[in-house]
N, C-alpha and C positions, 0 to 999 in steps of 0.2 A: 460947684453949686451956686456960683455968683448970681445966676439968673433967679435964684429963689431967696434973695436977701429979705424979702417980705416975711418969710417964715423962719429962717435960720439966722442966729446972731453969732458972734465970735465964740460964745460959750458952747454952742452946739458944734462948732467946728472942732473945738477941743475934744468934745465927746467923740465925734466922728474919727478924729486922728487916733485917739486912744483905743477905740474898738478896732480900727483898721490894723493897728500894730498887734493887737491881741490875736486877731484872725491870722495874720501873717506868721506870727510866732507859734501859736498854740493849736491852730486848727488846720491850716492848709497842708502842713507836712504829713498829716495823718489821714486826710480825706479819702484817698483811694483805698487804703487799707480798711478804714472804718466802713466804707460803703460795701465792700465785698464781704466783710465780717457781719454786716447788718447790725452794728452797734458801735458806740463810741465809749471811751473810758469814762467811768463815773467821776474820775479825778477832774475831768473838764469842768464839772459843775463847781468844784472847789476853786479852780483857777479863775473861772468867770466871776465867782463871788468875790474872791480876793481882789480882782481887778475892778470891782465896783459895777460890773455890767449887769448882773442880775438885779441889783438894787435900784436901777434907774427908774424913776417915777414913783418910788415908794417913800414913806415918811422916814426921815432921818432917825427918829426915835426907835424905829424898828430895824435899822441898819441900811436904810435906803438913801437915795440922793435925788436931787432934781424933782422933788415932789411937786406935782402940778404943772411941770414943764413938759407938755406932751411932745414938743418937737425935739427935745433931748432924746426921748424914747424913739421917735421916728428916725433920727440920725443913727442911733445905735442899731436899730432894727435893720436899716438899709446896709450898714457896714457888715453886720453879721451875715447877711445874705451874700456878701461878696465871697464867702467861703465856697459858694456854689453847690452846697448840699442842703436842700430843704429839710432833710431828715435831721441833720445836726441842729439846725435852727429851731425846728419844731420841738425837738427833745429838750434843748436848753430853755426854750421859751414856754414849756408847759406850765411853769409857775404863773405866767401872765394870764392864764385862764382859770387856774385853780386857786390862786392866792387872793385876788381882789375881793371875793366874797368874805374871806376870813378877815381881811384888813378893814372892810367896811361894816360888816354886820356881826361878826363873831363876838363872843364875850371877851372882855379885856384880858382875862387870864389866858384864854386860848390864843388870842392874837399875840400877846407878849411871848408866849412859849413857841408858837409855830413859825411866825413870820421871820424872826431873826435867823432861825436855823435854815429856812429855805433861801433867804436872800444871801446868806453866806455860802450857799452851795453844800452845806453839811447834809441837808435833807432835800428830797425831791418831792415836788407837788404835782398832782394831776387833777383834772376835772373829769367826773364821770356822770354823763347825762345820757348818752346814746345807748339804746337797748337793742337786743337782737330783733325784736318785733317792730322797731320804729326808730327813726333818726330825727328828722326835722319836725315830726309831730310830737313836740315835747309835752304838750298838755295830756297826751295819752300814755305817758310812761307808766309802767306796771310795778316796778320795784317797790315793795310795801314795807313801811316802818310802823309798827304798832307799839304804842306806849304801854309799858309794863313797869309800873313803879318809877324808879329813878333811871330807867334805861328805855331805849327803843329796841325792839326786835326786828331786824331787817332781813328780808328774804327777796331774792330776785337776782338779776344779772345785768351786766353792762358789757358793751363791746366797742371795738375800735377806739380804745382809750389810749391816747398818746402818753408815753412814759408809764403806761399801766403796769409793766413788769417790775420796774425797779423803784417806783414811787414809794415814799414813806407815808405820805399824807394824801388823802383823796377827799375832794369836795364832791359829795355824792347827792344827786337829785333823787328823792324818794317820795312816795305817796303816803301822806299821813292823814289825809282827809278823803272826801268823796271824789267822784269822777271829775275830770277836767282840770283846768289850770288852777282852780281855787283850792285844790287838795294837795298841792306839792310843797315840799320843804327841802331844805339843804342840811346835810349832816357832814361833819368832819369824821371820817373813818380812818383809823390808823392801820398800818400794815399788819401788825401782830394781833389784831383783834380776833378773838376766837370766832369761828364760823365764817371768816373771810378768807377766800383763796383766790389766787391769780392763775390764769391759764398760761399756756405756752405762748411765746411771741408769735404774732400773726404775720404771715408772709404777704408782702404788698407789692403792687406794681412800681411804686416810687417811694420816696422817703425811706429808703432802705436803712439808713443809719439810725432811724428813730425806732424805739421799741413801742409796739402797739399790742394791746392785750385785751382779753376777756376777763371780767371780774365776776366772782360768784359770792353771793351772800346767802348763807344757810343758817337761819335763826341767829344771825350775827347780833350780838348785844352791844349797843352803843350808848354811852352815858347821855342823859338828857342834856347835860351841859355842853355837849358837842353840837347842839342845834345852832345853825347859823342863821341869825335873824329870827323873826317870829315864825311860829308854826303856821303852816299853810300859806306862807307868803313867799315861798321860794321861787315861784314862777316869775315874779317881777324882778327878783335878783338875777335870775338867769337871763332874762331879756335885756336887762341893763348891761350885763356882762358881755352879751353878744355884740353890742355896738363896738366895744373895744376890740373884740376878736375879729370882727369884720373889717375894721380898719387895718389890723395887723395882716390879715390875709390879702387885702388890697395892696398893701406895701410889698408883701412878698411877691405878689403877681407882677407888680410894676418892676421890681428889681430883677425878677426872672426874665421879663421881656427886655429890660435894659441890657443885661449880660448877654442874652441871645443876640441882640442887635450888635453889640460890640464885637462878639465873636464873628458875626457875619461880615462886619466891616473889615476886620483884620484879614479874614479869608479872601474877601473880594479884592483886597489890595495885593495879596501875595500869590494867589492861585492864577496861573495863566492858562489860556485856551485860545487856540487859533491865533497865536502870536502876540497876545496882549493880556493884561490882567482882566479877569472876568468882571471886575467892577467898572470897566470902561464900556461895557455893553449897555445900551440904553434900557433894555428890559430889566436888567439887574439894578441899575441906578434908580429906576423908578420904583422898583420893589423896596429897595432900601429906604428911599425917601418916604414911602408910605408907612413902612415899619417905624421909622423915626417919628413921624407925625403922630401915629397912634400912641406910641410910648409917651411922648411929650404931653399930649392931651390928657391921657389917663392919669399921669403923675400929677399934673396941675390940678385936676379935678379932685383927686384924693387929698392933696395938700389943703385945698380949699375947705373940704369937709373936716379935716383935722383941726384947722384953724377955728372953725365954728364950734367943734367939740371943746377945744381949749377955752373958748369964750363962754362955755356953759349953755350953748344953744342946742336945741333938739335937732338931730339930723337922721331920724329914723328912716325916712324915705331916701335921703341923699346918700347915706352910707351904704344902703343896699344898692343904690345905683352905682356908687363908686366900686363896690366889690364886683358887680357884674361887668362894668366897663373894664376894670383892671384884668379880670380873669379872661374875658373875651379877647382883650388885647394880647395877653400872654399866650392864649391858645393859638392865635394867628401868627404871632411873631416867632414863637418856638417852632411852629410848623414850618414857617418860611425859612428859619435858620437851618433846620435839618435839610431842607431842600437845597439851600445855597451851598452847604458844606458837602452835599452828596453823600458818597459812601462813608466819608469820615464822620459826618453827622450822625450816622447810624451805628457807629462803633462804640462799645462800652469803653469807658475811659475818656471819651470825649465830653467836654463840659456841656456842649449843646445837647448831646444825647441824654445826659442826666437832667438838664433843665427841662427837656421835653417830657420825660416821664414823671418827674417831680411835680411839674405844673398841673398835671391832670386832677389832682386832689383839690386844688384851690377853689374850683367852682362847686365843690361838693361840701367841704368842711365849713363849719360855722354857719350853716344854712345854705341849702342848695340854690343854684341859679333860679330854679322854679319858685322856691320859697321867697327869694329876694323879689321876684316879680310880683308875687302875691302881696308882699308887704308894700311895695311901691304902689300897686293898684289900689289897695285899701287906703293908703295915705292920700291918694288922689280922689277918694270918695267914690270909687267904683265898686 
């Protein structure tokens, strides 16, 4: 990564090396089995916690490290993606969308109890926003929380929740006020809360190794102390959280494209047709050159926005652009990689095949491509 010294320093390389060793030792040997089983061992959270990976970017007082160092998180995220399974990365990383609201806005006693358990891998954290009746239209969510003395009574459901089956803690978006964004709040809901049930794991096109679930709240009683931030101010918290999630998805997309490119280059060098390696044919050389160019441009643009975020600048428009550029790039590069590998690229067990199907969710999760364009156009004054 010497070309990116503007963003990464020697301490980031240490993070990268540490996470790479963890992936090689603890994840790669089990990937094929976990993909077919459609889950990975819960123990992996404990191992990632003990290795300090889950805590990167969080306060030391809560069990974290590298607080405020966004590029330490970037380096770790990229190396985790080297395992080649978006499902494993999404499952391990569900804390990064569920925990930040707790760390930033929950009551001190809630933060002190929950965060260390999650960062150590002892407990699993999930974010629950999406509902059966709507995904990207967060302001229209229907799950209702009614104040009743010292508790909220919650009724409704959520769907497509990453780590939804085995999470212990859920950051849940609920409606505590009137219609629209001004009536939304966030609640911490724990697994054993009466009235809260979890559906069976949902079957997915990709991300097989992550568990994804429906959640059901039937007059679920949640202590008022579990309110995250101020009542009816949850929408702003969710939108702030989305910026980091969109950066994470852009990084995943760029690494997906990078690995697909690398597999294509290896195959082009070793596969022969008509008496020479296929990489010697001009049509393929030019395709690989275009793939490499797209990956390089997308990665640089994503890093640029991460640097602005690290500097405290607003990148609402630009991070939406970065997510769309990265996912468009990954769409094209994974498609081309399957084409270059031919029949092998279509076979289960091939890294390129897995990258191709795992990639498809990246332009949907965290705000769809269409919603990103809506945000971009609004930021342009349109």
